[in-house]
C-alpha positions as CSV (number, residue, x, y, z in Angstrom):
1,M,84.3,116.1,136.0
2,R,87.4,114.9,137.8
3,L,85.6,111.8,139.1
4,S,84.1,111.1,135.6
5,R,87.6,111.0,134.3
6,Y,88.2,107.8,136.2
7,L,84.5,106.6,136.0
8,P,83.4,107.3,132.4
9,I,80.0,105.9,133.2
10,L,79.2,109.1,135.1
11,D,79.7,110.9,131.8
12,W,77.9,108.8,129.2
13,G,75.4,107.6,131.8
14,R,73.9,111.2,132.1
15,R,73.1,111.1,128.4
16,Y,71.7,107.6,128.3
17,D,68.3,107.5,126.5
18,R,65.8,105.1,125.1
19,D,67.5,104.9,121.7
20,A,70.8,104.0,123.3
21,L,69.1,101.4,125.4
22,S,67.5,99.8,122.4
23,N,70.7,99.7,120.4
24,D,72.7,98.3,123.3
25,M,70.1,95.6,124.0
26,I,70.1,94.4,120.4
27,A,74.0,94.4,120.3
28,A,74.1,92.5,123.6
29,V,71.8,89.7,122.3
30,I,73.9,89.2,119.2
31,V,77.2,89.3,121.1
32,T,75.9,86.9,123.9
33,I,74.9,84.4,121.2
34,M,78.4,84.6,119.7
35,L,80.2,84.6,123.1
36,I,78.7,81.5,124.7
37,P,80.5,79.0,122.4
38,Q,83.5,81.2,122.2
39,S,83.9,81.4,126.0
40,L,83.7,77.6,126.3
41,A,86.2,77.1,123.5
42,Y,88.8,79.6,124.7
43,A,88.7,78.1,128.2
44,L,89.5,74.8,126.6
45,L,92.4,76.4,124.8
46,A,93.7,77.9,128.1
47,G,93.6,74.4,129.6
48,L,90.8,75.4,132.1
49,P,87.3,74.0,132.8
50,P,84.8,75.3,130.2
51,E,82.9,77.3,132.8
52,A,86.0,79.4,133.4
53,G,85.4,81.0,130.0
54,I,81.9,82.1,130.9
55,Y,83.0,83.3,134.4
56,A,85.8,85.3,132.7
57,S,83.1,87.0,130.5
58,I,80.7,88.3,133.3
59,A,82.4,90.3,136.0
60,P,85.2,91.6,133.7
61,I,82.6,93.0,131.2
62,L,80.7,94.7,134.0
63,L,83.9,96.3,135.4
64,Y,85.0,97.5,132.0
65,A,81.6,99.1,131.5
66,L,82.3,101.1,134.6
67,F,85.9,102.1,133.8
68,G,86.4,101.8,130.1
69,T,86.0,104.5,127.4
70,S,85.2,102.5,124.3
71,N,81.5,102.2,123.3
72,A,82.1,99.1,121.2
73,L,84.9,97.1,122.8
74,A,83.8,93.7,124.0
75,V,86.0,92.4,126.8
76,G,86.5,88.7,127.6
77,P,88.6,85.7,126.7
78,V,90.5,85.9,123.4
79,A,92.5,83.3,121.5
80,V,96.0,84.8,121.9
81,V,95.7,85.5,125.6
82,S,94.2,82.1,126.2
83,L,97.2,80.5,124.5
84,L,99.6,82.7,126.5
85,T,97.7,81.7,129.7
86,A,98.1,78.0,128.8
87,S,101.8,78.5,128.1
88,A,102.5,80.4,131.3
89,V,100.4,78.4,133.7
90,G,101.5,75.1,132.2
91,Q,105.0,75.8,133.3
92,V,104.0,76.1,137.0
93,A,101.1,73.6,137.4
94,E,99.7,70.5,135.7
95,A,96.6,71.0,133.6
96,G,93.4,69.7,135.2
97,T,94.5,70.3,138.8
98,A,93.3,72.8,141.4
99,G,96.8,74.3,141.3
100,Y,96.4,75.1,137.6
101,V,93.1,76.9,138.1
102,A,94.6,78.9,141.1
103,A,97.6,79.8,139.0
104,A,95.4,81.1,136.2
105,L,93.6,83.3,138.8
106,T,97.0,84.6,140.0
107,L,98.0,85.4,136.4
108,A,94.8,87.4,135.9
109,L,95.5,89.3,139.2
110,L,99.1,90.1,138.2
111,S,98.0,91.1,134.7
112,G,95.2,93.3,136.1
113,G,97.5,94.9,138.7
114,F,100.2,95.7,136.1
115,L,97.6,97.3,133.8
116,L,96.1,99.3,136.6
117,L,99.5,100.7,137.7
118,M,100.3,101.6,134.1
119,G,97.0,103.4,133.8
120,V,97.3,105.3,137.1
121,F,100.8,106.5,136.2
122,K,99.9,107.1,132.5
123,L,102.4,104.6,131.2
124,G,100.5,103.5,128.1
125,F,103.4,104.5,125.9
126,F,105.2,101.3,127.0
127,A,103.0,99.4,124.6
128,N,104.9,101.2,121.8
129,F,107.8,98.9,122.4
130,L,105.7,96.3,120.5
131,S,106.0,97.5,116.9
132,H,103.3,96.6,114.4
133,P,105.5,94.1,112.5
134,V,106.2,92.3,115.8
135,I,102.5,92.3,116.7
136,A,101.5,91.1,113.2
137,G,104.2,88.4,113.3
138,F,103.3,87.2,116.8
139,I,99.5,87.1,116.1
140,T,100.1,85.2,112.8
141,A,102.4,82.6,114.5
142,S,100.0,82.4,117.5
143,G,97.1,81.7,115.1
144,I,99.1,78.8,113.5
145,L,100.0,77.4,116.9
146,I,96.4,77.7,118.2
147,A,94.9,76.0,115.1
148,T,97.5,73.2,115.3
149,S,96.9,72.7,119.0
150,Q,93.2,72.1,118.3
151,L,93.8,69.4,115.6
152,R,94.1,66.7,118.3
153,H,90.5,67.5,119.4
154,I,89.3,67.2,115.7
155,L,91.1,63.9,115.4
156,G,90.2,62.6,118.8
157,I,93.7,61.7,119.8
158,E,96.2,62.6,122.5
159,G,98.5,65.5,121.8
160,Q,100.9,67.8,123.6
161,G,103.6,70.4,123.2
162,H,103.8,74.2,123.1
163,T,105.8,74.7,119.9
164,L,105.0,73.8,116.3
165,P,107.6,71.0,116.0
166,E,106.4,69.5,119.3
167,M,102.7,69.6,118.3
168,L,103.3,68.2,114.8
169,G,105.5,65.4,116.2
170,S,102.9,64.5,118.8
171,L,100.1,64.5,116.2
172,W,102.1,62.3,113.9
173,A,102.9,59.9,116.6
174,N,99.3,59.5,117.6
175,L,97.7,59.7,114.1
176,G,97.0,56.0,114.0
177,D,94.6,56.4,117.0
178,T,92.3,58.8,115.1
179,H,88.7,58.4,116.3
180,L,86.5,58.2,113.3
181,A,83.2,59.6,114.8
182,T,85.1,62.5,116.4
183,L,86.8,63.2,113.1
184,V,83.5,63.3,111.3
185,I,82.1,65.7,113.8
186,G,85.2,67.9,113.8
187,V,85.5,68.1,110.0
188,A,81.7,68.7,109.6
189,A,81.7,71.5,112.2
190,T,84.8,73.1,110.7
191,G,83.4,73.0,107.2
192,F,80.0,74.3,108.3
193,L,81.6,77.2,110.3
194,F,83.8,78.2,107.3
195,W,80.7,78.2,105.1
196,V,78.7,80.2,107.7
197,R,81.4,82.9,107.8
198,R,81.6,83.3,104.0
199,G,78.5,81.9,102.4
200,L,75.5,82.0,104.8
201,K,74.7,85.7,104.6
202,P,74.8,85.9,100.8
203,A,72.6,82.8,100.6
204,L,70.1,84.3,103.0
205,R,70.1,87.6,101.3
206,G,69.5,85.8,98.0
207,L,66.4,84.2,99.6
208,G,65.1,87.7,100.5
209,V,65.9,87.6,104.2
210,P,66.4,91.2,105.6
211,N,70.0,92.3,106.1
212,R,69.8,92.5,109.9
213,A,68.2,89.1,110.2
214,A,70.8,87.6,107.9
215,D,73.6,89.2,109.9
216,I,72.2,87.8,113.2
217,A,71.9,84.3,111.7
218,T,75.5,84.5,110.5
219,K,76.8,85.5,113.9
220,A,74.7,82.7,115.4
221,G,76.5,80.1,113.2
222,P,78.6,78.7,116.0
223,V,75.5,78.3,118.1
224,L,73.9,76.3,115.3
225,A,77.0,74.1,115.1
226,V,76.9,73.6,118.9
227,V,73.2,72.7,118.9
228,A,73.4,70.3,116.0
229,T,76.5,68.4,117.2
230,T,75.4,68.3,120.8
231,F,72.0,66.8,119.7
232,A,73.8,64.3,117.4
233,V,76.1,63.1,120.2
234,W,73.2,62.7,122.6
235,A,70.8,61.1,120.2
236,L,73.4,58.6,118.8
237,G,75.0,57.9,122.1
238,L,78.4,58.9,120.7
239,A,79.8,59.8,124.2
240,D,79.7,56.1,125.1
241,R,81.6,55.4,121.9
242,G,84.6,57.5,122.7
243,V,83.6,61.0,121.5
244,A,85.1,63.5,124.0
245,I,82.4,65.8,125.4
246,V,82.4,68.9,127.7
247,G,80.6,67.1,130.4
248,E,79.1,68.7,133.5
249,V,79.3,72.4,133.7
250,P,78.4,74.0,137.1
251,Q,75.0,75.7,137.0
252,S,75.8,78.8,138.9
253,L,77.0,82.4,138.8
254,P,80.7,83.1,139.0
255,P,82.0,82.0,142.4
256,L,84.2,84.2,144.6
257,T,87.7,82.9,144.3
258,M,91.1,83.7,145.8
259,P,94.3,83.7,143.7
260,D,97.4,81.9,145.0
261,L,99.6,84.6,146.4
262,S,102.6,82.5,147.3
263,P,105.9,84.4,146.6
264,A,107.3,81.6,144.4
265,L,104.2,81.6,142.1
266,L,104.1,85.4,141.9
267,R,107.8,85.4,140.9
268,D,107.3,82.7,138.2
269,L,104.2,84.4,136.7
270,A,105.4,88.0,136.9
271,V,107.1,88.2,133.4
272,P,104.3,86.3,131.6
273,A,101.8,88.6,133.3
274,I,103.6,91.6,131.9
275,L,103.7,90.2,128.4
276,I,100.0,89.3,128.5
277,S,99.2,92.7,129.8
278,I,101.1,94.6,127.1
279,I,99.9,92.3,124.2
280,G,96.3,92.4,125.4
281,F,96.5,96.2,125.8
282,V,97.9,96.7,122.3
283,E,95.3,94.4,120.7
284,S,92.5,96.0,122.7
285,V,93.4,99.6,122.1
286,S,94.0,99.0,118.4
287,V,90.5,97.6,118.0
288,A,89.0,100.3,120.2
289,Q,90.7,103.2,118.4
290,T,89.7,101.8,115.0
291,L,86.1,101.4,115.9
292,A,85.9,104.8,117.7
293,A,87.4,106.5,114.6
294,K,84.5,105.2,112.4
295,R,82.1,107.2,114.6
296,R,84.3,110.2,115.0
297,Q,84.8,109.3,118.6
298,R,87.9,109.0,120.8
299,I,89.1,106.7,123.5
300,Q,91.5,107.5,126.3
301,P,94.4,104.9,126.2
302,D,95.5,105.5,129.8
303,Q,91.9,105.1,131.0
304,E,91.6,101.9,128.9
305,L,94.5,100.6,131.0
306,I,92.5,101.1,134.1
307,G,89.4,99.6,132.6
308,L,91.3,96.5,131.4
309,G,93.1,96.3,134.7
310,A,89.9,96.3,136.6
311,A,88.4,93.7,134.3
312,N,91.4,91.3,134.9
313,I,91.3,91.8,138.7
314,G,87.6,91.0,138.5
315,A,88.4,87.8,136.6
316,A,90.9,86.8,139.3
317,F,88.3,86.9,142.0
318,T,85.4,85.4,140.1
319,G,86.9,82.2,138.7
320,G,88.2,83.5,135.4
321,Y,91.6,84.1,133.8
322,P,93.3,87.0,131.9
323,V,91.0,88.8,129.5
324,T,91.2,91.7,127.0
325,G,89.2,93.3,124.2
326,G,88.5,90.8,121.4
327,F,88.6,91.9,117.7
328,A,85.9,89.7,116.3
329,R,83.3,90.2,119.0
330,S,84.1,93.9,119.2
331,V,83.4,94.3,115.5
332,V,80.2,92.4,115.9
333,N,79.2,94.6,118.8
334,F,80.0,97.7,116.7
335,D,78.1,96.5,113.7
336,A,75.1,95.5,115.8
337,G,74.8,99.1,116.9
338,A,76.3,99.2,120.4
339,A,75.9,102.8,121.5
340,T,77.6,102.8,125.0
341,P,79.6,100.4,127.3
342,A,76.2,99.4,128.7
343,A,76.0,97.0,125.8
344,G,78.8,95.0,127.5
345,A,76.9,95.1,130.8
346,F,73.8,93.7,129.1
347,T,76.0,91.0,127.5
348,A,77.2,90.1,131.0
349,I,73.6,89.7,132.2
350,G,72.9,87.5,129.2
351,L,75.9,85.3,130.0
352,A,74.9,85.1,133.7
353,I,71.4,83.9,132.6
354,A,73.2,81.3,130.4
355,A,75.4,80.2,133.3
356,L,72.3,79.6,135.5
357,A,69.9,78.1,133.0
358,L,71.7,76.7,129.9
359,T,74.8,74.9,131.2
360,P,73.1,71.5,131.5
361,L,72.4,71.7,127.8
362,V,76.1,71.6,126.9
363,F,76.8,68.3,128.7
364,F,77.0,66.4,125.4
365,L,78.7,69.2,123.5
366,P,81.7,67.5,121.7
367,K,85.1,69.1,122.3
368,A,85.7,68.7,118.5
369,T,83.0,71.4,117.9
370,L,84.7,73.8,120.3
371,A,88.0,73.1,118.6
372,A,86.4,73.8,115.2
373,T,85.1,77.1,116.6
374,I,88.6,78.1,117.7
375,I,90.3,77.0,114.4
376,V,87.8,79.0,112.3
377,A,88.2,82.1,114.5
378,V,92.0,82.1,114.7
379,L,92.8,81.3,111.1
380,S,91.3,84.7,110.2
381,L,94.2,86.2,112.3
382,V,96.9,84.5,110.2
383,D,98.4,87.0,107.7
384,L,101.5,85.6,106.0
385,S,101.3,88.4,103.4
386,I,102.9,90.6,106.0
387,L,106.2,89.0,105.1
388,Q,105.9,90.0,101.5
389,R,104.7,93.5,102.3
390,T,107.5,94.2,104.8
391,W,110.2,92.7,102.5
392,G,109.2,95.1,99.8
393,Y,109.1,98.1,102.1
394,S,111.7,97.6,104.8
395,P,114.0,94.5,105.2
396,R,114.5,95.5,108.8
397,D,110.8,95.2,109.5
398,F,110.8,92.0,107.6
399,A,113.5,90.7,109.9
400,A,111.4,91.6,112.9
401,V,108.3,89.8,111.5
402,A,110.2,86.7,110.3
403,T,112.1,86.4,113.5
404,T,109.0,86.7,115.6
405,I,107.1,84.1,113.6
406,V,110.0,81.6,113.5
407,L,110.8,81.9,117.2
408,T,107.2,81.8,118.3
409,L,106.6,78.7,116.2
410,G,109.8,77.1,117.2
411,L,110.4,78.1,120.8
412,G,107.0,79.1,122.1
413,V,104.9,82.2,122.5
414,E,106.7,83.8,125.4
415,I,110.2,83.5,123.8
416,G,108.7,84.6,120.5
417,V,107.1,87.8,121.6
418,A,110.0,88.7,124.0
419,S,112.5,88.2,121.2
420,G,110.3,90.3,118.9
421,V,110.3,93.1,121.4
422,L,114.0,92.9,121.9
423,L,114.6,92.8,118.2
424,S,112.4,95.9,117.7
425,I,114.3,97.8,120.3
426,A,117.6,96.7,118.8
427,L,116.6,97.7,115.3
428,H,115.4,101.1,116.6
429,L,118.8,101.6,118.3
430,Y,120.6,100.5,115.2
431,N,118.6,102.9,113.0
432,T,119.1,105.8,115.3
433,A,122.8,105.0,116.0
434,K,123.6,106.0,112.5
435,P,121.1,108.8,111.8
436,H,120.6,110.2,108.4
437,V,122.7,113.3,108.1
438,A,122.5,115.2,104.8
439,E,124.9,117.9,103.6
440,V,122.6,120.6,102.2
441,G,122.8,123.6,99.9
442,R,120.4,126.3,98.9
443,V,117.9,125.8,96.1
444,P,118.7,128.7,93.7
445,G,116.4,131.7,94.1
446,T,114.8,130.4,97.3
447,Q,115.3,130.1,101.0
448,H,115.0,126.3,100.9
449,F,117.9,124.0,101.6
450,R,118.1,120.4,100.2
451,N,120.4,117.5,100.0
452,I,123.3,118.2,97.7
453,N,123.1,114.6,96.4
454,R,119.5,114.8,95.4
455,H,119.0,118.4,94.1
456,N,120.8,121.0,92.1
457,V,121.7,123.5,94.8
458,E,124.1,126.3,95.5
459,T,127.1,125.4,97.7
460,D,130.1,127.3,99.2
461,A,133.3,125.5,99.7
462,R,133.9,127.5,102.9
463,V,130.6,126.5,104.5
464,V,129.4,123.0,105.3
465,T,125.8,122.6,106.4
466,L,124.8,119.3,107.9
467,R,121.1,118.6,108.4
468,I,120.7,116.1,111.3
469,D,117.5,114.1,110.8
470,E,117.3,112.5,114.2
471,S,117.4,113.5,117.9
472,L,120.8,113.3,119.4
473,Y,121.4,110.9,122.3
474,F,124.0,108.6,123.7
475,V,123.6,106.0,120.9
476,N,124.4,108.3,118.0
477,A,126.4,111.1,119.6
478,R,129.8,109.6,118.7
479,F,128.7,108.9,115.2
480,L,128.1,112.7,114.7
481,E,131.6,113.4,116.0
482,D,133.3,111.0,113.6
483,L,131.2,112.2,110.6
484,I,132.1,115.9,111.1
485,Q,135.7,115.1,111.7
486,D,135.9,113.1,108.5
487,R,134.2,115.8,106.6
488,V,136.3,118.8,107.6
489,V,139.8,117.3,108.1
490,A,140.0,116.3,104.5
491,D,138.9,119.7,103.2
492,E,141.2,122.7,104.1
493,S,138.8,125.2,102.5
494,V,136.2,124.7,105.2
495,R,135.9,127.7,107.5
496,D,132.4,127.2,109.0
497,V,130.2,124.2,109.9
498,I,126.5,124.7,110.4
499,L,124.4,122.0,112.2
500,M,120.9,122.3,111.0
501,F,118.7,121.3,113.9
502,S,115.3,121.4,112.3
503,A,114.7,117.7,112.9
504,V,116.3,117.5,116.4
505,N,113.7,117.2,119.1
506,N,116.1,116.3,122.0
507,V,119.7,116.5,123.0
508,D,120.7,114.3,126.0
509,Y,123.7,114.8,128.2
510,S,125.9,112.4,126.2
511,A,125.1,114.2,123.0
512,L,125.8,117.6,124.7
513,E,129.2,116.3,125.6
514,S,129.7,115.3,122.0
515,L,128.7,118.8,120.8
516,E,131.2,120.3,123.2
517,A,133.9,117.9,121.8
518,I,133.0,118.9,118.3
519,N,133.2,122.6,119.3
520,E,136.7,122.1,120.7
521,M,137.9,120.1,117.7
522,L,136.7,122.7,115.2
523,L,138.0,125.6,117.4
524,A,141.5,123.9,117.2
525,L,141.2,123.7,113.4
526,G,140.1,127.4,113.1
527,I,136.6,126.4,112.0
528,G,133.5,128.0,113.4
529,L,130.6,125.9,114.7
530,H,127.1,127.3,114.2
531,L,123.6,126.0,114.9
532,S,120.4,126.9,112.9
533,E,116.7,126.3,113.4
534,V,117.0,125.0,116.9
535,K,113.7,124.1,118.4
536,G,112.5,125.9,121.6
537,P,112.7,123.0,124.0
538,V,116.1,122.1,122.8
539,M,117.3,125.7,123.1
540,D,115.9,125.9,126.6
541,R,118.0,122.9,127.6
542,L,121.2,124.2,125.9
543,K,120.8,127.6,127.6
544,A,120.9,125.9,131.0
545,T,124.5,124.7,130.2
546,H,127.8,126.4,129.4
547,F,127.7,125.1,125.8
548,L,126.3,128.3,124.2
549,A,128.7,130.5,126.0
550,E,131.6,128.4,124.8
551,L,130.3,128.0,121.2
552,N,132.8,129.4,118.8
553,G,130.1,130.4,116.3
554,E,126.5,131.7,116.4
555,V,123.0,130.3,116.7
556,F,120.8,131.4,113.8
557,L,117.0,131.5,113.7
558,S,116.9,130.1,110.2
559,Q,119.2,128.2,107.9
560,H,118.8,131.0,105.4
561,D,120.0,133.6,107.9
562,A,123.1,131.4,108.6
563,W,123.8,131.0,104.9
564,D,123.4,134.6,104.2
565,A,125.7,135.7,107.1
566,L,128.5,133.2,106.4
567,T,128.6,133.4,102.6
568,R,128.0,137.1,101.9
569,Q,131.7,137.9,101.6
570,K,132.1,135.7,98.6
571,P,129.6,134.6,95.9
572,P,128.4,131.0,96.2
573,R,129.5,128.4,93.7
574,A,127.0,128.1,90.9
575,A,124.4,125.3,91.0
576,Q,125.6,122.0,89.7
C-alpha cells in the first residue's frame, strides 16, 4: 500500500478487467486521432520542429500513466504552455537552431524537477497563489495572443513579436505580402473547423448517424482538415507556388536526448520553468478534479505533481518540451469512456505507430492548416465575460483580471502572469490588513450575537464585544490595536472589552505582541480584556506563552457566557 501511494498503477492495475480495457482502447483511438494534428500544431506554436509535438506526447503520457491518479487526464502539449515555452526559450536562443531545441529540453527538465520536488514535499498548496481571476485573465489573454500569433501563417506572411502590439504591428507592416493560396487554405480550414465544432454532430445526428459515431466524426474534424488540405497542396503543386508546408518529419520513435545543463542556461530558464510548472499544474489539476467529481472519484494533488513532474522529465530526455494535462483532450478522453490511466498509455502507443508509419504523409501539410487548428482550439479559452462578472461581484478581483489581461497582452506572458500573482498576493494582504471587525450584541431571547449595525440587538454601554473575522498576523495586528484604542478612549463608560475569536484560526507572534500591548493599554485605563470562543489550536499556542497569565480578564468558552458574566450586575440596554 505504501508503494502504491507513489505508483498508483499498482492499485488500479490489480482491478483492471476486460471492460476497462475495451473502454480505454476506444478512448485511446479517439484521443490519438485528435492528438496527431494538435501535437504538430502546438510544436509549431512553441517554435519547435513538428515532430517535437509527437515526441512530447509519447513518453510523458506513459510516465503519467504510471504515476498519475486521474483516470481521464490526457497529458501532452497544450496551447498555453507552448506559448510560454516559445516566450522563455526565445529569450535565450534563436528559433530554428539546435540551441533552441536544447533549451526547450532544459526547460522541460527544470519544470519536471520543480514539479517533482513539490510533489515529494507536498507543496501543492503553492498553486493557490494563482487565484482563479488571475488564471482566467491569463488564459484569456494567452488565447488572444496565440490566435494573433497564428494569423501570419493564415496570411502566409512574415510576422514576429511576443506582445499584442508587436504582433499587430508586424502583421500590418507585412499585410501587403499576403499569399493568396495560403489565405484561401487558412480561411477554408478555419471555417471548416469552426463548423465541425458546432455543426457537424447535429448534422450527422439529423441524418440518423448513431451518437457515438457522430461524436467520433466530430473529434476527427481536424484530421479531415489535415487530409483535405494536404491532398490539395500535393495535387495542385501549391508548395512550389509558395504555400508553406511542414516538410520532412523524421520517421522514428522519440530519440534519446540530453538537455543543456550549462549553469547560465539553467539560471536564465529557472523562473520561466517555475511559472510553467505552476500554471500547468493549476490547469491540469482543475481539469482532473472536475472530471473525477463527475464519477464520484478523487485525485491526489500531491501525487499529480509527481506524475506531471515525471512526464516533463520524460519529455526532456525524449526530444519533447514542457507538457501538462490538456482541457480539450481530457474532456474527449472522459467522454469517450476512459476508465483508467491505461487509456493514456494506449494513446502513446497509437502516437508511436503514427510516428513510425504516418509522418511521410504530412510532408505537404500546410502550416496554415495547423494554424487554423490552433486558432479554433484557443479561441474557446477566451472568456472576456469574466471582466463583467468580477466587476459586478468584486472590484478587487476585477482589478486582478484586468491587470493580468492588459499586462499579458502588452508586455508578454511571463510579465503578465507574474504581475497577476503579485497582484493577487497584494490584494490578499490588503484585504487581511484591514480585517472585518464587527461590534456585536445579543439577539433578544437567544444566545446568538450579531453585528449591531445590521440587527436589532441588546447592548450594554459597559461591555464592548468585537468579533474578529480574520486570523491575526503581522499584517493586521497593528490595525486591531488602533481600532480598540479608538473605540474605548472616546467612551468612558466602557469597563470591559471582549474579543470574540470564533473566526480566528491563527495568531502569529506579531499578533501576540499586539494582544499584549492591547492588554497593557486597557489595564492602564482600568478596562478588562476578555476572550471568548477561542479555538483549540489557538488556545494551545496562547497557553505556551505568558499572555494568559498576564491577561487582566478571563477566557470564556462561549460569547454568551462572557455576556452573562459581565452584564449580570446591570440590566442590558433595550434592543434598538
